[in-house]
C-alpha positions, 0 to 999 in steps of 0.5 A: 460483475463477479466479486472476485473479478472486481476485487482483482481489478481493484488491486490491479488498479491500485498497483498501476496508480502507485506505479504511475505516481512513483514514475512521476516522481522519477522512480524506475518502477517494475510491477511484479504481476504476482511473480514475486510473493508479497511484493507488488512493485519494485521501485528504484530511487534514481537519486541514490539507487536505493531499491524499495519493495512495495506492497499495495493495498487498495480499496474502492472507497473510504473509510474502510479497513485494509486487510493485511495479516500482521504475520506478512508484515516485513520491516523493510517493505513499503506499504502503500494504502490506496483509496481509488475514490469515484471516477472523477476524484484522484486516488488517495495514497497513504505511505508507511514503512513496514517498521512503522506498522510493526512498531505499533500494531495495536495503534494501526490494527485496533480490535482486529489485532490477533483475529482471523481478519486483521485489518489496518484501520482508516484513522491511524493511517491518515497522518501518512497521507501522501508521505512519498518522502519515505522513499527517499531515505 
């Protein structure tokens, strides 16, 4: 399979998995399918009508780093990092607010900060595993 197609399928898979998780948690979800620059999903918390703009970053296996340029970070966005895992294991989700990433770039990016290939590292996001409650604020 062409590497570009595989990367595209990985990204789409992550977006659909996150959309399903949010719907399961009683959110109304819209997938932008590339129609909103930098936003993969819009999710509305039905309990308080708050709308979240979500960017999903997906990799097939862990531990790997997620490519995400710091110049693209927005404090008001939610960033959900997804490891798809193997076919018989459910994906892992790490939920962070943009303001959390921006508040401690060195912690999340490590040595990649300021390089041509800035990446969010696997280790620092571990404490944000399944933190779906961040979408209740």
